[in-house]
Backbone bond lengths (Angstrom), bond angles and torsions (degrees), N, CA, C in turn:
res aa  C-N    CA-C-N  psi(-1)  N-CA   C-N-CA  omega(-1)  CA-C   N-CA-C  phi
1 M - - - 1.408 - - 1.558 106.27 -
2 T 1.290 117.69 127.66 1.443 124.79 177.92 1.499 111.39 -63.48
3 S 1.346 117.47 135.58 1.441 124.68 -177.70 1.484 110.34 -98.70
4 F 1.327 119.13 133.03 1.497 124.39 177.26 1.524 108.90 -123.78
5 E 1.330 112.00 160.78 1.509 119.06 -179.75 1.564 109.57 -87.73
6 T 1.288 115.04 -35.84 1.503 119.32 -174.24 1.547 114.55 -114.66
7 L 1.312 116.80 0.71 1.480 118.92 -175.59 1.539 109.48 -137.25
8 R 1.247 114.46 160.07 1.454 118.29 171.74 1.620 106.77 -129.88
9 I 1.275 116.74 134.09 1.449 121.56 177.15 1.504 111.29 -123.76
10 D 1.339 112.35 139.52 1.545 119.97 -175.63 1.522 103.22 -146.73
11 T 1.399 108.64 156.56 1.477 117.76 175.03 1.536 110.99 -131.51
12 E 1.256 115.22 149.52 1.477 122.47 173.38 1.491 106.96 -135.87
13 G 1.375 116.98 84.91 1.484 123.17 -175.79 1.511 106.99 66.70
14 E 1.380 114.64 -124.78 1.482 122.92 179.79 1.544 116.74 -73.89
15 L 1.282 116.03 -8.58 1.432 124.38 -178.14 1.502 113.42 -102.64
16 G 1.324 117.43 128.24 1.435 124.80 175.22 1.415 113.29 -113.01
17 F 1.324 117.37 158.34 1.519 124.65 176.93 1.579 106.97 -132.94
18 L 1.360 113.39 128.08 1.461 122.70 172.06 1.496 105.21 -114.01
19 T 1.312 118.54 111.81 1.459 124.34 -172.33 1.531 109.70 -116.15
20 L 1.404 115.53 118.88 1.492 119.00 174.12 1.523 104.72 -69.26
21 N 1.342 112.98 130.69 1.521 116.52 -168.40 1.451 108.78 -127.30
22 R 1.291 119.86 62.25 1.397 122.98 169.72 1.562 109.76 -130.25
23 P 1.308 118.88 55.82 1.437 123.58 -164.51 1.530 110.40 -60.90
24 D 1.339 117.25 -30.51 1.464 117.56 179.27 1.442 114.25 -67.06
25 R 1.320 119.31 -16.26 1.479 126.48 175.83 1.471 113.85 -114.08
26 L 1.361 117.43 23.58 1.409 123.04 -173.25 1.509 112.29 47.26
27 N 1.284 116.52 39.19 1.442 126.13 177.77 1.563 113.48 54.98
28 A 1.338 114.85 32.04 1.405 121.33 179.79 1.480 107.66 -61.52
29 M 1.348 119.15 148.56 1.473 124.36 -172.98 1.546 110.57 -91.37
30 N 1.307 112.88 133.22 1.498 119.36 167.54 1.469 107.23 -120.33
31 G 1.320 118.05 -178.89 1.471 121.05 178.00 1.492 116.63 -52.98
32 V 1.380 109.95 -44.93 1.493 118.62 -177.11 1.528 108.24 -58.74
33 M 1.325 115.34 -46.20 1.455 115.00 -178.36 1.470 112.87 -58.96
34 L 1.422 115.73 -46.71 1.408 118.36 -179.02 1.577 113.57 -54.44
35 D 1.336 113.61 -45.94 1.430 120.12 179.17 1.513 108.86 -63.23
36 E 1.342 119.11 -40.18 1.462 119.40 -175.83 1.514 115.00 -73.37
37 L 1.356 113.40 -28.35 1.477 117.60 174.91 1.496 111.67 -65.06
38 A 1.326 117.91 -43.80 1.458 120.68 174.28 1.548 110.61 -60.44
39 Q 1.347 117.86 -44.65 1.381 120.74 176.51 1.541 115.71 -57.22
40 A 1.345 112.76 -46.52 1.442 117.92 -179.07 1.521 108.98 -62.19
41 A 1.348 118.05 -42.25 1.478 120.25 -179.40 1.564 110.80 -57.07
42 H 1.335 114.72 -40.22 1.477 118.29 178.05 1.475 111.43 -68.75
43 W 1.387 116.82 -36.57 1.492 124.58 -178.18 1.621 103.14 -61.42
44 F 1.249 117.39 -48.61 1.527 116.98 179.97 1.499 113.68 -64.48
45 D 1.327 114.79 -35.49 1.531 119.54 176.79 1.487 115.19 -59.31
46 Q 1.367 115.25 -24.67 1.510 118.42 -178.33 1.527 109.33 -85.37
47 R 1.349 121.36 -5.72 1.467 123.18 177.87 1.476 112.36 -111.84
48 L 1.394 111.68 95.62 1.407 115.53 -177.69 1.537 118.11 -65.79
49 D 1.384 114.99 -13.85 1.412 117.99 -178.92 1.560 108.84 -80.53
50 V 1.323 117.84 -14.86 1.529 118.50 178.19 1.520 109.67 -91.02
51 R 1.347 113.78 111.26 1.502 119.03 -172.81 1.507 112.77 -99.16
52 V 1.355 120.09 -25.29 1.480 124.54 -179.78 1.487 107.58 -135.71
53 V 1.310 116.34 135.80 1.498 124.33 177.01 1.525 107.79 -120.61
54 I 1.295 117.56 127.39 1.542 124.17 172.65 1.524 105.33 -93.10
55 V 1.255 116.49 122.19 1.510 123.18 174.15 1.553 108.04 -100.22
56 R 1.268 113.37 122.61 1.515 119.57 -171.84 1.511 111.00 -143.13
57 G 1.307 118.35 175.09 1.462 123.87 178.22 1.483 110.22 -128.15
58 A 1.378 114.74 136.84 1.472 121.59 176.64 1.549 109.54 -75.55
59 G 1.328 112.92 147.02 1.439 112.99 173.53 1.567 116.72 90.48
60 R 1.306 117.40 -147.08 1.397 120.45 -172.76 1.544 114.38 -89.14
61 A 1.313 121.22 -2.43 1.432 122.99 -176.13 1.464 112.36 -150.87
62 F 1.298 118.46 150.85 1.478 123.56 171.66 1.558 108.28 -64.12
63 C 1.301 114.87 -62.46 1.462 122.37 177.16 1.464 115.12 -162.33
64 A 1.289 120.61 125.62 1.482 122.12 -174.73 1.471 112.60 -94.73
65 G 1.365 116.80 21.22 1.495 117.09 175.93 1.455 113.51 90.59
66 A 1.342 117.31 -152.92 1.482 122.29 -178.63 1.512 109.09 -74.24
67 D 1.325 116.89 141.38 1.449 123.04 175.99 1.523 106.61 -75.82
68 L 1.345 116.12 102.48 1.443 118.40 -177.10 1.559 112.57 -61.98
69 K 1.334 115.25 -33.99 1.481 113.98 177.82 1.548 115.32 -73.45
70 G 1.379 114.70 -17.87 1.381 118.19 -178.11 1.518 115.53 -109.88
71 A 1.497 112.62 -4.52 1.451 117.37 -177.26 1.546 109.73 -83.40
72 S 1.288 116.46 163.26 1.447 119.82 177.83 1.435 108.94 -80.27
73 S 1.361 114.30 179.10 1.439 119.66 175.86 1.508 118.18 -63.69
74 S 1.331 113.88 -8.10 1.445 119.96 174.58 1.508 112.21 -77.95
75 G 1.352 114.51 -11.85 1.559 119.03 -176.41 1.449 114.65 79.26
76 S 1.327 113.69 7.37 1.538 115.62 -176.66 1.556 107.13 -131.28
77 P 1.351 116.75 140.82 1.541 116.86 -178.32 1.445 108.60 -79.32
78 S 1.382 121.26 -4.27 1.507 123.12 177.12 1.462 115.79 -99.82
79 A 1.345 117.47 13.10 1.528 118.64 176.37 1.509 109.26 -142.78
80 P 1.315 119.28 133.80 1.489 119.98 177.83 1.557 106.62 -82.64
81 P 1.336 119.29 163.11 1.426 122.57 177.82 1.469 115.80 -58.58
82 P 1.336 121.01 145.29 1.470 120.73 177.90 1.508 113.55 -50.12
83 G 1.326 116.52 137.53 1.472 119.81 174.93 1.524 112.51 78.58
84 S 1.348 117.03 -2.55 1.485 117.01 -179.31 1.600 113.31 -79.73
85 A 1.291 114.64 -15.11 1.467 117.96 -178.66 1.532 110.27 -158.62
86 S 1.294 120.22 172.88 1.449 120.23 179.48 1.570 106.68 -63.29
87 W 1.375 109.55 159.72 1.452 117.16 178.73 1.528 109.35 -58.39
88 Q 1.336 120.22 -40.80 1.455 125.69 179.02 1.589 110.53 -54.86
89 A 1.362 110.94 -49.80 1.484 117.88 -179.75 1.526 114.00 -62.79
90 R 1.347 114.80 -42.43 1.407 122.52 174.45 1.508 114.89 -59.85
91 R 1.305 112.46 -45.88 1.519 118.54 179.32 1.548 108.78 -63.61
92 E 1.379 118.80 -38.57 1.408 121.23 -178.59 1.475 107.46 -64.84
93 A 1.430 120.03 -42.53 1.412 120.30 -175.10 1.585 108.32 -72.47
94 S 1.286 118.10 -25.12 1.511 121.26 -179.10 1.517 112.51 -69.80
95 Q 1.402 115.77 -14.99 1.441 116.84 178.22 1.524 112.68 -90.87
96 R 1.254 121.71 -1.77 1.449 121.09 -172.19 1.570 113.08 -59.00
97 G 1.285 112.57 -48.08 1.458 115.84 -178.25 1.493 113.42 -61.06
98 L 1.385 113.66 -39.62 1.502 115.48 -177.54 1.538 108.11 -70.08
99 R 1.355 118.50 -41.00 1.416 118.59 177.83 1.466 111.94 -59.02
100 M 1.320 118.61 -39.19 1.540 121.28 173.34 1.460 111.29 -55.83
101 A 1.329 118.54 -57.59 1.470 121.95 -174.51 1.523 108.91 -61.27
102 N 1.291 119.63 -43.77 1.472 119.47 179.56 1.554 112.42 -60.76
103 A 1.334 114.00 -40.73 1.461 119.62 -178.32 1.542 110.50 -63.69
104 I 1.340 115.72 -43.64 1.449 119.53 179.94 1.543 111.29 -68.89
105 E 1.342 115.68 -43.35 1.499 116.61 -177.93 1.567 110.01 -65.08
106 Q 1.325 117.16 -33.54 1.436 120.95 -171.38 1.553 111.66 -92.51
107 M 1.334 120.01 5.93 1.451 121.16 177.42 1.498 110.44 -57.40
108 R 1.406 113.94 145.45 1.423 116.10 178.17 1.530 111.66 -67.62
109 A 1.348 115.42 -39.80 1.455 119.63 -178.35 1.561 109.11 -67.63
110 V 1.306 112.37 156.84 1.467 118.67 171.62 1.544 104.87 -77.16
111 T 1.301 116.37 132.36 1.535 119.94 -179.93 1.518 109.75 -113.50
112 I 1.343 113.11 132.03 1.479 124.92 176.38 1.495 109.22 -111.71
113 A 1.362 117.50 121.57 1.413 118.59 174.70 1.477 108.30 -88.28
114 Q 1.378 117.03 128.43 1.437 125.62 175.87 1.422 111.84 -105.15
115 L 1.363 119.35 100.51 1.397 126.91 -162.93 1.530 114.15 -102.54
116 H 1.316 121.50 133.62 1.507 123.95 174.19 1.478 106.77 -149.59
117 G 1.306 118.71 164.08 1.460 123.84 167.97 1.488 108.25 74.64
118 Y 1.331 114.89 -99.78 1.481 128.66 177.65 1.457 114.17 -127.04
119 A 1.365 117.85 136.70 1.515 124.74 166.17 1.522 104.16 -127.98
120 V 1.236 114.57 96.36 1.524 121.04 -164.78 1.517 106.45 -124.36
121 G 1.367 118.26 137.41 1.388 123.14 169.80 1.453 113.54 55.10
122 G 1.265 120.68 -118.18 1.420 127.38 178.42 1.585 110.35 -57.59
123 G 1.314 114.01 -37.19 1.573 117.95 177.44 1.474 110.16 -62.10
124 F 1.389 115.35 -38.94 1.514 118.90 178.09 1.554 108.34 -66.83
125 L 1.289 118.12 -38.35 1.495 118.31 -178.36 1.498 108.59 -69.60
126 L 1.338 120.06 -36.38 1.411 123.10 177.90 1.541 107.88 -56.56
127 A 1.288 114.70 -46.17 1.556 120.58 -177.49 1.526 107.77 -69.42
128 V 1.380 121.49 -35.19 1.378 119.49 177.34 1.626 110.42 -65.26
129 S 1.338 116.96 -31.78 1.387 117.33 -178.57 1.549 113.58 -77.92
130 C 1.323 119.14 -5.74 1.431 121.96 176.72 1.549 108.80 -86.60
131 D 1.288 114.52 162.26 1.484 119.85 -173.32 1.531 112.26 -80.64
132 L 1.329 116.58 -40.88 1.500 121.95 -179.37 1.493 107.86 -132.48
133 R 1.379 112.14 154.20 1.435 116.21 -175.63 1.542 110.54 -137.35
134 V 1.351 114.58 131.93 1.492 122.57 175.29 1.531 107.51 -124.50
135 A 1.301 120.09 130.91 1.407 124.80 -175.64 1.506 115.16 -127.23
136 A 1.282 120.21 144.40 1.407 120.86 172.80 1.582 113.71 -77.06
137 E 1.311 115.55 147.37 1.496 116.35 169.71 1.448 110.48 -50.32
138 G 1.372 117.66 138.32 1.516 118.08 177.59 1.431 115.32 89.18
139 T 1.344 119.06 -4.27 1.511 119.48 172.65 1.520 109.28 -64.33
140 T 1.355 114.46 137.44 1.449 120.12 177.52 1.475 113.56 -107.59
141 F 1.245 118.33 137.49 1.503 124.79 -174.64 1.558 104.77 -125.90
142 F 1.290 114.41 137.55 1.482 121.33 161.15 1.532 110.66 -167.02
143 I 1.289 114.74 162.83 1.476 124.61 -177.23 1.542 108.32 -121.51
144 P 1.316 121.11 97.23 1.400 121.35 -168.20 1.524 113.32 -91.99
145 E 1.312 122.62 4.43 1.482 122.40 -170.16 1.558 113.43 -57.65
146 V 1.242 122.57 -36.56 1.433 120.89 -176.52 1.524 110.47 -69.73
147 E 1.409 115.74 -36.72 1.384 122.07 174.82 1.578 111.05 -64.51
148 L 1.344 116.53 -28.44 1.400 122.46 175.43 1.438 112.70 -81.25
149 G 1.268 122.79 0.84 1.397 128.90 174.25 1.514 112.78 84.07
150 I 1.359 118.08 18.94 1.484 117.81 -176.83 1.560 105.09 -132.79
151 P 1.359 119.70 153.30 1.384 124.23 175.72 1.604 111.17 -71.94
152 L 1.300 116.51 156.56 1.467 118.02 173.81 1.404 106.66 -77.79
153 T 1.349 118.79 125.57 1.506 124.37 -178.79 1.453 108.76 -119.91
154 W 1.313 117.92 -146.45 1.506 124.84 -174.83 1.536 111.64 58.15
155 G 1.253 120.34 21.68 1.470 119.16 -176.11 1.530 113.29 74.95
156 G 1.325 115.53 15.87 1.442 120.15 -173.28 1.486 116.73 -64.63
157 V 1.464 114.08 -45.48 1.395 115.98 -176.55 1.539 112.63 -66.33
158 P 1.360 121.07 -47.47 1.488 117.79 177.57 1.608 111.21 -59.14
159 R 1.302 116.01 -40.12 1.467 115.28 179.64 1.499 111.86 -64.90
160 M 1.308 119.94 -41.17 1.438 122.32 178.18 1.554 111.35 -65.66
161 V 1.344 118.06 -37.28 1.470 121.96 175.47 1.537 109.16 -59.39
162 R 1.313 117.57 -40.42 1.435 122.00 176.72 1.522 113.79 -53.64
163 E 1.369 107.58 -49.65 1.450 119.78 -166.42 1.643 108.84 -84.64
164 L 1.278 115.95 -37.07 1.480 117.84 -167.64 1.490 109.94 -119.36
165 G 1.332 124.28 -18.79 1.427 126.69 -177.91 1.527 108.26 96.46
166 P 1.412 117.38 162.18 1.420 118.81 -173.25 1.509 114.45 -68.17
167 A 1.348 121.58 -42.75 1.484 121.66 -174.08 1.616 110.12 -64.53
168 L 1.247 113.70 -42.96 1.544 115.89 -177.94 1.507 108.69 -69.02
169 T 1.330 118.57 -40.02 1.387 119.02 176.47 1.507 114.32 -59.16
170 K 1.286 115.24 -45.93 1.459 119.71 175.06 1.491 112.92 -55.94
171 E 1.383 115.76 -47.32 1.415 117.38 179.63 1.578 113.16 -58.82
172 L 1.250 113.51 -53.89 1.502 119.13 -173.38 1.566 110.82 -62.73
173 V 1.333 114.95 -39.96 1.511 117.19 -179.29 1.525 113.28 -75.00
174 M 1.382 115.70 -39.09 1.477 120.45 -175.62 1.486 110.46 -76.61
175 T 1.347 118.35 -37.44 1.490 115.35 -174.89 1.604 112.04 -96.16
176 C 1.349 115.77 -15.03 1.448 120.52 178.03 1.528 112.16 61.28
177 R 1.295 116.93 21.83 1.452 119.50 -179.22 1.541 114.47 -71.34
178 R 1.307 114.60 153.54 1.461 120.02 179.23 1.528 109.49 -82.82
179 F 1.378 114.03 153.06 1.424 118.60 171.94 1.540 107.82 -148.86
180 D 1.338 117.31 156.46 1.414 119.63 -169.77 1.605 106.00 -105.24
181 A 1.362 111.88 -178.46 1.417 118.78 -173.12 1.563 110.26 -67.07
182 R 1.332 115.73 -36.26 1.441 117.13 179.59 1.486 113.60 -63.28
183 E 1.330 116.97 -41.92 1.437 121.59 177.08 1.508 110.91 -66.64
184 A 1.395 115.07 -38.75 1.475 115.80 177.69 1.520 113.18 -65.19
185 K 1.325 115.68 -30.58 1.472 119.07 172.52 1.494 112.55 -65.77
186 E 1.340 118.17 -42.67 1.428 122.28 176.61 1.470 113.05 -61.84
187 M 1.344 115.63 -30.15 1.549 120.94 176.54 1.516 110.15 -75.89
188 R 1.363 117.82 -6.50 1.460 118.99 -177.25 1.515 110.92 75.88
189 F 1.253 120.10 12.97 1.415 124.61 175.73 1.508 113.99 -76.38
190 L 1.297 117.26 -33.25 1.423 124.68 179.69 1.527 113.85 -104.79
191 N 1.351 116.45 142.70 1.473 118.17 172.56 1.517 111.45 -85.75
192 R 1.281 120.13 -31.72 1.415 122.44 -178.28 1.527 109.77 -143.81
193 V 1.421 117.85 145.20 1.463 122.42 166.01 1.499 108.80 -126.87
194 V 1.294 122.90 125.09 1.346 128.15 -171.57 1.548 112.75 -136.78
195 P 1.411 119.76 156.21 1.454 117.88 170.84 1.442 112.71 -52.31
196 A 1.353 114.63 149.55 1.492 119.15 -175.13 1.524 109.32 -59.29
197 D 1.266 120.88 -38.09 1.462 120.03 -177.58 1.602 112.64 -69.71
198 R 1.302 118.28 -7.98 1.416 120.44 179.60 1.577 112.60 -111.12
199 L 1.359 115.51 4.82 1.463 120.34 -173.68 1.451 113.94 -59.04
200 E 1.397 114.14 -54.68 1.466 118.51 -178.72 1.538 113.06 -59.50
201 A 1.311 116.94 -44.14 1.434 123.22 178.26 1.508 112.75 -58.63
202 E 1.356 115.32 -44.60 1.485 120.69 178.40 1.496 111.44 -65.20
203 A 1.348 121.17 -42.82 1.424 122.25 178.30 1.496 110.63 -61.72
204 R 1.385 115.88 -41.64 1.443 119.92 178.41 1.504 111.09 -62.90
205 A 1.345 117.06 -42.42 1.428 121.02 -175.90 1.452 110.02 -67.41
206 L 1.397 121.69 -36.76 1.448 121.46 174.65 1.519 110.97 -68.87
207 A 1.280 117.93 -33.42 1.483 119.87 176.60 1.528 108.96 -69.69
208 D 1.315 119.62 -36.34 1.399 121.31 178.13 1.561 113.64 -66.76
209 S 1.334 113.45 -34.19 1.486 118.01 179.11 1.514 110.87 -69.21
210 V 1.371 116.29 -28.50 1.478 117.22 175.98 1.506 111.15 -79.48
211 L 1.353 115.06 -37.72 1.431 118.88 -177.88 1.600 111.96 -68.38
212 A 1.383 113.44 -21.36 1.457 116.78 177.83 1.519 114.56 -72.49
213 M 1.309 116.04 -13.94 1.429 120.67 -179.95 1.513 111.10 -92.22
214 P 1.407 116.58 160.08 1.422 118.87 -179.82 1.519 111.80 -62.60
215 A 1.320 116.18 137.88 1.444 120.22 -173.38 1.549 115.24 -58.89
216 V 1.334 116.88 -47.40 1.439 120.58 -170.68 1.555 113.22 -62.60
217 P 1.343 117.68 -53.38 1.402 117.89 175.18 1.504 118.98 -57.31
218 V 1.367 115.13 -32.07 1.407 119.34 176.45 1.529 110.49 -64.72
219 V 1.330 117.03 -49.19 1.477 121.70 179.45 1.613 108.91 -57.62
220 I 1.285 112.57 -46.04 1.487 115.87 179.11 1.499 114.84 -60.29
221 T 1.331 112.79 -42.13 1.487 116.54 178.14 1.587 109.66 -59.31
222 K 1.335 112.95 -47.48 1.546 114.59 -179.66 1.495 110.14 -57.80
223 D 1.386 117.36 -41.82 1.487 118.28 -178.68 1.478 112.45 -66.52
224 Q 1.339 113.87 -38.30 1.484 118.04 178.61 1.483 112.46 -61.92
225 A 1.320 115.71 -48.05 1.472 122.76 178.48 1.536 111.97 -59.33
226 N 1.308 114.28 -48.94 1.432 118.71 -179.73 1.521 112.29 -61.85
227 A 1.360 116.41 -39.79 1.475 119.05 179.43 1.569 110.70 -67.81
228 A 1.327 119.50 -38.94 1.404 121.71 175.44 1.479 112.54 -62.63
229 A 1.349 117.65 -42.27 1.502 121.47 177.38 1.506 109.06 -59.27
230 E 1.318 114.87 -48.55 1.459 120.08 -178.05 1.466 112.64 -59.68
231 A 1.305 115.58 -38.62 1.493 121.90 -178.35 1.545 111.39 -66.40
232 M 1.365 112.57 -37.22 1.473 119.06 -178.14 1.585 109.78 -75.43
233 V 1.341 114.55 -48.65 1.480 118.12 179.62 1.496 109.08 -135.64
234 P 1.299 118.50 95.69 1.512 121.22 -178.30 1.451 110.31 -61.39
235 A 1.399 117.76 134.89 1.451 121.69 174.67 1.534 110.10 -115.47
236 R 1.351 118.88 -6.48 1.374 118.39 -173.89 1.529 114.55 -88.61
237 T 1.273 117.26 2.37 1.464 124.78 164.36 1.522 116.83 -85.94
238 A 1.397 109.75 -1.71 1.531 117.04 -172.58 1.502 108.51 -71.48
239 Y 1.352 125.07 -0.43 1.386 124.04 176.46 1.583 112.54 -55.23
240 L 1.324 112.71 -30.25 1.455 118.56 176.99 1.605 113.52 -61.72
241 E 1.249 117.95 -22.33 1.466 122.22 -177.73 1.544 110.84 -64.83
242 G 1.304 115.63 -28.09 1.477 120.00 175.15 1.502 112.24 -60.28
243 D 1.284 115.09 -44.86 1.494 119.71 174.67 1.584 113.98 -60.66
244 V 1.363 112.87 -42.38 1.469 120.11 173.63 1.464 111.01 -55.87
245 L 1.360 116.10 -47.94 1.452 122.43 -179.80 1.521 113.03 -58.02
246 I 1.280 119.14 -43.54 1.456 129.03 177.49 1.625 106.51 -55.62
247 G 1.364 110.46 -53.59 1.475 113.82 -175.61 1.481 110.00 -67.38
248 V 1.283 123.24 -45.07 1.540 120.49 -177.91 1.476 113.36 -67.33
249 S 1.298 118.64 -22.37 1.453 121.13 -175.95 1.556 111.84 -67.55
250 S 1.321 115.57 -16.55 1.414 119.69 179.76 1.582 111.32 -99.88
251 D 1.219 116.91 -2.03 1.494 120.56 179.11 1.591 111.01 -71.70
252 P 1.311 116.49 122.60 1.493 120.06 -177.18 1.449 115.10 -53.38
253 A 1.370 119.33 -44.57 1.483 120.36 -175.35 1.532 107.16 -70.17
254 S 1.374 118.17 -35.68 1.414 119.13 177.00 1.564 112.44 -63.15
255 Q 1.354 114.37 -42.32 1.432 119.66 -179.74 1.571 112.17 -62.97
256 E 1.374 113.39 -36.36 1.555 116.01 177.22 1.496 109.73 -66.34
257 S 1.385 117.81 -39.62 1.464 121.81 -179.65 1.498 109.75 -60.88
258 R 1.329 119.16 -45.67 1.447 125.13 -177.99 1.533 108.68 -60.43
259 A 1.362 114.11 -47.96 1.407 116.72 -178.51 1.531 115.11 -64.91
260 D 1.336 116.15 -35.17 1.488 119.54 176.70 1.526 108.01 -68.78
261 Y 1.354 117.69 -46.15 1.465 119.97 -177.28 1.571 109.10 -59.18
262 A 1.317 115.59 -48.82 1.439 121.82 -177.52 1.527 111.81 -59.10
263 A 1.348 115.54 -41.72 1.405 118.22 -177.13 1.584 110.91 -66.27
264 R 1.397 114.44 -42.15 1.430 117.41 -179.60 1.509 108.92 -66.50
265 T 1.298 122.57 -44.78 1.398 125.71 -176.10 1.548 114.43 -62.56
266 L 1.361 112.58 -48.78 1.444 121.64 -177.58 1.481 111.42 -71.51
267 T 1.382 118.61 -33.11 1.444 121.64 176.51 1.531 114.43 -62.90
268 K 1.349 112.81 -36.43 1.418 121.21 175.86 1.580 115.14 -75.49
269 G 1.331 111.92 -5.37 1.497 115.13 178.42 1.476 110.51 88.08
270 G 1.361 119.05 8.70 1.430 122.29 -174.46 1.606 106.97 -80.90
271 K 1.356 115.58 158.51 1.407 119.68 174.74 1.483 114.10 -127.41
272 K 1.300 115.24 21.90 1.429 121.26 -177.99 1.486 111.47 -113.17
273 S 1.320 119.05 159.57 1.416 124.22 174.09 1.535 110.87 -107.50
């Protein structure tokens, strides 16, 4: 079994588990986690016997977004601070989040996001990249990037437009407002909302219902749906967002917003972005 610093991967026959494993940081994302998520997706792709993978978080949250204590001055774990490296190295780093989201979305296995606590920023985009989503009542969602002074990247906007439509995507991204699992279900973002003590059982039941079906038509259906979504709203041109992130990270107003947000969040003892 491959060993990761920020993740844990397990298999039970045809069912796999990809667990974000930084519980002391509410599974906040750093650059290592982004790289390891892409690596884990490829690891599962090599195992044809694994047909469904549940993506979940250890501890009190699914994922609290970017690790503000470990993020660069850009406010993102996928971009180093301006001037810290060559433009080529900075551009390479700025693609980390997009590579992660693409790798998860394009996994051969059907992916089920098992959500609880917080699914914030990059954690929300990780859930968007999964095929199916089950959340515990009380799960909190929000996308704070604009308040942090940076645009939402990683292919997040086109993926959200696919799932939620343009108007709702604009509202949630531009206002950064919080919403709960019940509202997310009303948006048709979630397949199931259940009491917290039933979350794991419900995610496994959904996985079992997929595993009960013949493997080949299930995989073909996933590919068909993904191809249709990509044809409607392409996300694979989002590599340009990395260049935008590099540029915006040097904007004085954006830098001030990031500093203010980080000061408020970390002063309250929070670990999420």
